[in-house]
C-alpha positions in Angstrom: 8.8 7.6 -36.1 5.0 7.2 -35.9 3.5 8.4 -32.5 1.9 4.9 -32.1 5.1 3.1 -32.8 7.0 1.6 -29.9 10.4 3.0 -28.9 13.1 0.4 -29.4 13.7 -1.6 -26.2 11.6 0.7 -24.0 8.8 -1.0 -22.0 6.9 -0.8 -18.7 5.7 -4.1 -17.3 6.3 -5.7 -20.6 4.2 -3.1 -22.6 6.1 -1.1 -25.2 6.4 2.6 -24.6 5.2 4.7 -27.5 5.8 8.3 -28.5 2.0 8.9 -28.0 2.3 7.6 -24.4 5.3 9.9 -23.7 3.4 12.9 -25.2 0.4 12.0 -22.9 2.6 11.9 -19.9 4.2 15.2 -20.8 0.8 16.9 -21.2 -0.3 15.4 -17.8 2.8 16.7 -16.1 2.5 20.2 -17.8 -1.1 20.5 -16.5 0.1 19.9 -12.9 -0.7 17.2 -10.4 -3.1 17.3 -7.4 -0.6 16.5 -4.7 -3.3 15.8 -2.1 -4.9 13.2 -4.4 -1.5 11.6 -5.0 -0.9 11.3 -1.2 -4.3 9.6 -0.8 -3.5 6.8 -3.3 -1.9 4.6 -0.6 1.3 3.9 -2.3 3.7 1.5 -0.8 3.3 -1.3 1.6 0.8 -0.8 4.4 2.2 -0.1 7.9 2.4 -2.8 10.5 1.9 -0.5 13.4 2.2 3.1 14.6 6.0 3.2 14.0 7.8 2.4 10.8 9.0 -1.2 10.7 12.7 -2.0 10.4 14.2 -4.2 7.8 16.5 -6.8 9.1 18.9 -8.8 6.9 19.0 -12.5 7.6 21.3 -15.1 6.0 20.0 -18.6 5.5 21.5 -21.6 3.8 19.8 -23.0 0.7 18.4 -25.9 2.8 17.0 -23.5 5.4 15.4 -21.3 2.7 13.9 -24.3 1.0 12.4 -25.6 4.2 11.0 -22.1 5.0 9.5 -21.8 1.5 8.0 -25.3 1.7 6.3 -24.5 5.0 5.2 -21.1 3.7 3.6 -22.7 0.7 1.8 -25.4 2.8 0.4 -22.7 5.2 -0.3 -20.1 2.4 1.9 -17.5 4.2 4.9 -15.4 3.2 8.4 -16.0 4.4 8.2 -12.9 6.5 5.0 -14.0 8.2 6.5 -17.3 9.2 9.7 -15.6 10.5 7.7 -13.1 12.5 5.5 -15.9 14.0 8.7 -17.9 14.9 10.2 -14.8 16.6 7.0 -14.1 18.5 6.7 -17.7 19.7 10.4 -17.7 20.8 10.1 -14.4 22.6 6.9 -15.4 24.4 
């Protein structure tokens, strides 16, 4: 296999993975990583406060979900934003 040739079925975000890419990743790993620099990259979702947020599962019917999505689209907000706003208004 040629180093620029894609590996069968292997892709990341739709881009084929090649032997050359794997060799580059291996060389990068062998040279070591700057852990402090990796921590500064800001990976993951930003926090919403001082404490970690909790994930809460919620079951909605297809009609409820469609209504929520329609309103979210009209207001250019996410489902989560609308649900948080509704809870805040209810709890006030």
